[in-house]
Structure formats: structure tokens, C-alpha cells
N, C-alpha and C positions, 0 to 999 in steps of 0.2 A: 617732363625731364627735368633732370638738375646736372648741372655742369660741375664736374668734380675733377680731381688729381688722385692717382693711386701712388700711396708710397708704403715703403717697407723698412721696418726698423731693424738696424744690427742684423740683417739677412737672416730673419727667424722663420721666413715663410709665408707667413699670413700677411694679406694687403689689406690697407685702411683707406676709405676715402676720405678727403679733405676739400674745404671750398678752396679753389684757386685764389680768391680775395683780390682779383684783379690781374694777378701775375700769370704771365704766359710761362708755364714751365715745361721743358723739354724731359723726355726720357733719359735717366742717367745722372741728372742733376741734383743736387743736395738742396734740402730746404730744412728751414728751421718752423716747426709747426707746434701748434699750442695744444696740449693733451690734459688729462684730469692730474696727471702726476707734474705739471708745468712744462717748461718747454723741451723739446726733444729735436735730437738730431736725427733725420731720416733721409732716405733716398728715392727719388722719384722712380716709380716702375713704368707709370703710363702719363702721358701728359694730359692737357685738357680735353677733357671727352664729356659725353652725356651719357647718363645712366637713367634707368626707371626709377621714377620716385619710391617704389616697394623696396629697391636694393639700398636704399639710403637709411640709416638707423639715426634719427635725430638724438641728440642735437650734433649738427655738422659742425665740427670746429675749423677755423680757418688756418692759413699759411699765414706764418707771421713774416718772413723774408725768404729770400733764395740766400743760401748760405754764402758766406764770404770766406776770403782767406782765414781770418782770425776765428771763424767758427770751424773750420776744417781743422785748424791748429790745435784748437781746444778739445775737438772732438777726439784728434789723435792721443792728446794727453792723457785724457780719460782712459783710453784703451791701454795705457802703459801703467797708470794708476790701477786698473782692474787686474793685471796680472800680479802686481806686487800684493793688491788685497786678496786674491786667490790664495797666494802661498802663505800668507799669515794666518787666514782662516783654516785653512788645512791643517796647521800646524796646533792651533788652539783647539781644534776638533780632537787631534789626538792627544793633547795634554787632557782634555776634560772626558775621554773615553767614551765619546758617543757614538752611537750606531747609526750613523749618517755619510753619505756620500755626496760632496760637494761636485756640484756640475758647472756652474758658470757663476759670475759676478758681473753687475752691471752697475755702472755710474750714470745718475741723470746728467742732463747736459750741463746744468748748473751747477752740479757736483755737492748738492745738498742732502743727497741720499744715496746710501749703497745697497743694493739689493742683491742677496745672496739666494742662488736656487740650488737645493738639495734634494737628493731621494733617500728614502727608508723604507723598511717593510713595516714599520709600526709607527706609533706617534713618539716623537722626540722631546724631553724637555731641556730646552736650549736657552733658559732664561740666563744662567750663569755665562753661557757663551755671548749673548748679545751683549751683556754687561761689559766683559772683558773687550769686545771688538769696539763698543763706544768709547771704552776709556783710551783705544789706540789711535783711531782714526778721528775722534772729536767731532763726528757728523751723525747724522741719523741712520739707524740700522735696521733692516727687515730682511728677515728671513722667509723663505717660501717654499714650500715642500711641492715637488711636481712629480708625474708619473714618469713610467719608462718611455712612452711615447715622446713626451715631451723632452726628455732626456736626449733621444735620438735626434729630434729636430734642432736642438741647440748645439750639440756637437757635431752633427752632419757625418758624412759618411758614403761610402758604395754600398749598393744592394747587390744582390745575387746576379740581377741582371747587368752587372757592370757600370750602372749609371748611379748619380748622385741621389740619394733619398727624396721621394716625393715630398715627405713632409718639411724637408729643408729647403726643397727648391720652389714649389709652386702651389702645395695645397694650404688651402685657407684653414680649415677646420678637419678635424678627424671624423670620418664616416664610421658608423658602425659596420664591423664585419664580423660574419658568422661562419662557421664551420659547413652550413648550408649551402653557402655560395661555392665552395670547393665541389661538393658534392654534385650540384647542378652542372657545373662546368667541366665535369669528368676529370678533375685533378686528384693527384695521390692524397691521400688523408695522412700521411705521415708528417707529423708536426714539425720536422725539421727541414721539410722542403715547401711549406706554404708559409712558414713563419720569417719575419724580418729579423734584423738584428736586434730591435728592441725586444724579442721574445714574444710578440703578439702576430695576429695573423696579419699577412701584407695587405697595405691599402689598397693595392693594385687589383686585388679581387672585386672591388667595388666597380671598377671602371666598366667591366664587360658584362655585369649581372643582368641589367636590362635587356640587353641583346640576347643573354642565353636565356632568360625566361621567356621570351618570345618564340625563340626556337623551340622549346620545349613543348610548348603547346601543338606544333604542327607536327610532332612524331611520336610513335606509340612508344610506350614506355617497356621497360625490360620485364621478361615474363610474361608480356601480354599475348592473348591467343587471337593471331590475326590470320586473315584470308590473303593468300597471293595468287599470283598467277598460276604458279607451279602447285598449288594445294594449300592446306592449311598447315599452321606450325606455331611454334612459340619464339617470340623474340628474344635473342641471346646477348646482342650489342646494339648501341645505336651512337653514331656519328652525327653530332647535332650540326657541325660547320658542314659536311658534304650532305647532309640531309638523307642518307641511306641507314638502313636496317638489316642486320642480321639475323634471318629466321632458320630455326631448325625445323625442317619439314616433318610431318608426320606420314610415314610411309608403313606399310605392311612388310616390306623387304628390309629396307635399312631406313636410317635417319640421316640425311643430308642437311647441311648447313648452306644458304645459299644468300647472296645479297640484292637487296631489292631497293628503289627507289621510295621515299616514305610516301608519295603519292600512290603508288602502285598497291599499297597494303592497306586492307580495312579490318578495323579491331573489331572483334568478336565478343571479347571477354576478358577475363583473366585465368587463372589456375583453376577455378570452379568450372568455367566452359570448357577447358580443356579436359578435365575429368569427365564430364558429361558426354564429351565426344567420344572419349576412348570407351567409355562404357556402351554407348549405343554401337559402336562399330563393334565391340566385342560380342553383342546380341544379335547383330545380323549376320555375323559370319557361322557357318555349318559348325556342328561339333565334330571335331577330329574322330575317325574310328578308334575303337577302343582297341588297344594293344593287348595281345594276347598275354597272361600272365605266366610266367616260369613256373614249371611243376617243381616242387620241392620234395625230396624224398626225407621221411620222417626218420630222425636219428633214433637208433635203437637205446633204450632205457639201460643203464648201467645196471649190473646184476652184482648183489651182495653174496660175498662167499661165505660159506657157512661150514661149520666143523664137520669133520667126516662122520663123527660118533654119533651126530645127531640123528634122531629117527623120526623123520616129518613124514606124516602119511599122505600128505599131500604133494609130496616129491615126486615127479615122474619114476615110474617103475624101471625104465630102461636105465637110470641111473643108480639103481639098488642091485646088488648081489641077489642070486638065487636065494640064498639062505635067509638073508635080511628080508628079502620080499615075502617068502613064506611066513616068517616070523610077524611082520605087519599085518598080513591077512588075517592071520589068526588072531592077533588081538581086536582087529575091527568086527570080527564075527562074534568073539564074546562079548564085546560091548553091546552089539545090537541084540544079540540074545537076552541079555539080561534087560535091556529095555523093555524089549517084547513081552518078557515074562511079567514084569512089573506092571507094564499096562494091561494084560490080560487078568492076572490074579490079584484081587485086592487084599486077599489074607496075606497072600506072600509078600505083598508091597508093603503092608503096615509091620510084617515081621522083621522085614529087612530093615526098615526106619528104627525099629525097637532095638535091634541089636547095635545097630550102628550109633544110636545116642547112648546106650548103656556102654558100650566100648568107651565113648569121649568121656564118660564122666569119671574123675578121680576118685579115689577112696580117701577120705580124711583120717588122719592120724591121730587117735584120741589119746596116745600114752598107755602106761600100766594101770589095770584095773585096781581101783582102790577097794579094800576089804573093808567088811561092814563091822559094827561092834559085836554083832553076834558070833561071827566067826571068829574074831579074836578072842572072845571069852570061851568059845569052843576049845581054841588050842590052849 
């Protein structure tokens, strides 16, 4: 075990351990401590106490002295000089046209160095700005780019809960926060509701994550197929803090949703298990009686109107006049007799074919006949 005191610099949230060096420091007292940057003015958060050796990062620097009235006055003067340096630096940034936002200015206790904190979306070439500031303040100048979380810690403010920012009040380091934590805790995934003033996920999501992870292991997941005292069903909602689940029961008549304690349900599987259960239940049920099919009347086919002068032998006789019906019968009898005679008498069939072929041939016109030489001489 190591005896230390806990101090905080300029109310920046993070607490550091220092060796008491024989001083009995009370909480709330101001002390002068030795740091890597020189002497610094700090406020004691926790007096002399012992911590585990693993919590101390060597080297453990000592407390130089308890702050006197002169040290307190010098620290107040540095605060006023920081306000003046902030305004001068802001004007110089506008003059050089740099894309950077000045957040805070810090003088060291001895006044030998000024530290400017700024934020920017990208890298900034501030070499000319440093030369300009060094010519004005005649001391060592350092510009340091920080993130949006560090900006919120330095500026401070109130969160959506109505309390001061955790990072500016008691958080030592920023813990990694992911959207999975919000899902595990059943919070809204709307970024505006789970993000802090810095635009990042709220640090308080990390506080209860371990407890929620332990509760998740004791309750079934959503869409799990479970067995309950009222039957089997699927989980539709889980309340981790109450330890209850809402189950949609699988029933032949209706689907009811009931609430059960997490210890009363048994997980059978997931969606695949539910599909197997429904398929097995469908096979075990008798087939319903076949419903008689309605008798449909066939619609009559539309009939095309024919001209009145057309003589179609296939037309029903009842639609023809007696005179036209007799003419149709005569033509049909004549055609049948001609076919019968042609089939019975080969000579008659050949003679008919010859007459038909000769009648179809055309006579060629040869022109007037030319007289021979003998005929012309006779004349």
C-alpha cells in the first residue's frame, strides 16, 4: 500500500496521485506540486489515504508545499492573464484565416509557458500564428489540438439529465462507448437521444452496462420459441429490470399475448423451431372436408353474322326459304352424280380431264402469215 493525496488541476475532472511528502493535506486545500511541466497550482480532492501499489503509476511526484496567500494571488493573476491571452489569440486566428476553434488558454504557475487548446476538423498549419503570439507575449507558446470530448470537459455545462457533465465533474478517463450498449439496455437508437452535448454517445451508457449484460443472460431473447405454463409461443418483448417476458401463444383458435416471469419459461429454440412445430401441428390435424365446387354454366359462343345472299350448304335448312332450299339440294345432287360417274367410268373420267385441260390452254397469236417467194413470183 502507498500513501498518496488526490489533486485536480483547474477543475478538469481527472484526479492525479501525489506523494504527501510529510504534509497532512486536507480536502479542499490548495497545494503546489511538482509536475513534468514544472510547478503547478492544484486543489486537493482527497487527503492522505492509502491505495494499492498497482493503482500508482511511477514515478510518484511529491507535494512541494501547501499553497500560501502569495501562491493563491499569483494563481488568480494567471487566470486574468489567461482571459486576455484568449481574446488576443482569437483575434490573431481570424487575422490569419485559420480553420480552428480556440477552446481554452492555460498559464503554468511560473508563467514561463502559455498553452492554447483548440479544435479543428483537420490539420492546421499554425506556424505563423505561433510566431505572432510569441512576439506579443515574449514567452514560450504551445498550441495543442484536442477532441470534442476534451472540449466538453474544459468548457463544462449541463447534460440532458440536468446535472453537470460527468467528464467535467468526476470522470478520470473517457471509456469507450458503443451503440451496442444502447441496444442491450433497450434504449432508443435515435442519435439525438443517446448523444451528449459533445455529439458523441453519452458516457453514462457505460455505467450500467455490466449489470445489463448479466441480466441478459438470465432471460430469453426476442423471437425465441419458448414453452410456458399456458403453452408454447414466441417472445415478443423482454423487460430486463423486472425480469418478465411477453409471449405470443400459438393456439389453433387465436393468438394471445401473455406476460410470464423469466423463470417460468423454457427456451426451445428460435424461429426454425417454431416453423417445425407449426409444420408438425399441420400434419397432425385431419384434412378439412372438401367443399363442393360451384357449377358454372358455359357461356354460348358468339355467332358471326353472314350476308343474306351467301348460299352455304351447311347452313341449317330451317333458315332458308323453300325456293333456295330446293336449289341447294339440286346442286348437291348434281355434284354427287358427277363424282359417282367419274369414279365408275375411267374413259369418261379421262375424257372430262382432257376437255378441261384443253379448255384451259390459251391460243398463241402468231401474226399474219408471210408469203413465200414462189407465191410472190406467181403474182
